[in-house]
C-alpha positions in Angstrom: -5.9 0.9 -34.6 -7.4 -0.3 -31.3 -10.7 1.3 -29.9 -10.9 2.6 -26.4 -12.8 -0.2 -24.8 -10.3 -2.8 -26.2 -7.4 -0.8 -25.0 -8.8 -0.5 -21.5 -9.6 -4.2 -21.5 -6.0 -5.0 -22.6 -4.5 -2.8 -19.9 -3.0 -0.3 -22.3 -5.0 2.5 -20.7 -6.0 3.1 -17.2 -9.2 4.9 -17.7 -11.6 5.8 -20.6 -12.6 9.6 -20.3 -15.8 11.2 -21.4 -15.1 13.8 -24.1 -16.6 16.7 -21.9 -14.5 15.5 -18.9 -11.3 14.9 -20.7 -9.7 18.2 -19.4 -10.7 17.8 -15.9 -9.4 14.1 -16.0 -6.0 15.2 -17.7 -5.5 17.8 -14.9 -6.3 15.4 -12.2 -3.7 13.1 -13.6 -1.1 15.8 -13.8 -1.8 16.7 -10.1 -1.1 13.0 -9.3 2.0 12.9 -11.4 3.4 16.2 -9.6 2.8 14.8 -6.2 5.0 11.9 -7.1 8.1 14.0 -7.2 9.5 16.3 -9.8 12.9 14.6 -10.3 11.3 11.2 -10.9 8.7 12.4 -13.3 11.2 14.6 -15.3 13.6 11.6 -15.8 10.6 9.4 -16.7 9.4 11.7 -19.3 12.9 11.8 -20.8 13.2 8.0 -20.7 9.8 7.5 -22.5 10.6 10.0 -25.0 13.9 8.3 -25.8 12.1 4.9 -25.9 9.5 6.4 -28.3 11.8 8.3 -30.6 15.4 7.3 -30.4 15.6 3.8 -29.2 15.5 0.8 -31.9 15.2 -2.7 -30.6 14.6 -4.5 -27.2 18.4 -4.8 -26.4 19.0 -1.0 -26.6 15.8 -0.5 -24.8 16.7 -2.4 -21.8 20.1 -1.0 -21.8 18.6 2.5 -21.4 16.2 1.1 -18.7 19.2 -0.1 -16.7 20.9 3.2 -17.2 18.0 5.3 -15.9 17.1 3.1 -13.1 20.8 3.2 -11.8 20.7 6.9 -12.3 17.4 7.4 -10.2 18.8 4.9 -7.4 21.3 7.6 -6.7 18.6 10.3 -5.8 17.5 11.1 -2.5 13.9 11.0 -3.9 14.4 7.2 -4.4 15.4 6.5 -1.0 12.6 9.0 0.4 9.9 7.1 -1.6 11.1 3.7 -0.4 11.3 4.7 3.1 7.7 6.6 2.9 6.2 3.6 1.5 7.7 1.1 4.1 6.7 3.5 6.9 3.2 4.1 5.3 3.7 7.9 5.1 3.4 10.5 2.2 6.9 11.1 0.9 8.6 14.5 1.1 10.6 14.7 -2.1 13.5 17.0 -2.6 14.3 16.6 -6.2 18.1 16.2 -5.4 20.8 13.6 -5.6 23.5 12.6 -3.1 26.2 13.4 -5.6 25.7 16.8 -7.3 27.5 16.1 -10.4 25.1 13.1 -11.1 23.6 13.6 -14.5 21.0 11.5 -16.5 22.0 9.1 -18.9 23.2 10.7 -22.2 23.8 14.0 -20.8 27.2 15.4 -20.3 
């Protein structure tokens, strides 16, 4: 078990929350994630879940990473995020793909 201060110092967590501010800090983080695009957030959540509960070993984990990255590269949001970053503006995400039949890895 790692205590909060050690986890923060090692970079395992971004912030240590005071117990009485925990809900406010969680809601603030959720708002930040939601501003970053629904599609990317949803696929990242799926990816992390699979890494935690389904994937065994580095090789399988890297393979899954490559599949998810290739999948997200085909989204309009990926291009919009890259363009917005280059143009120093806020992105306008659409949560859509160029190819409507594009499905996340492992989904038929």
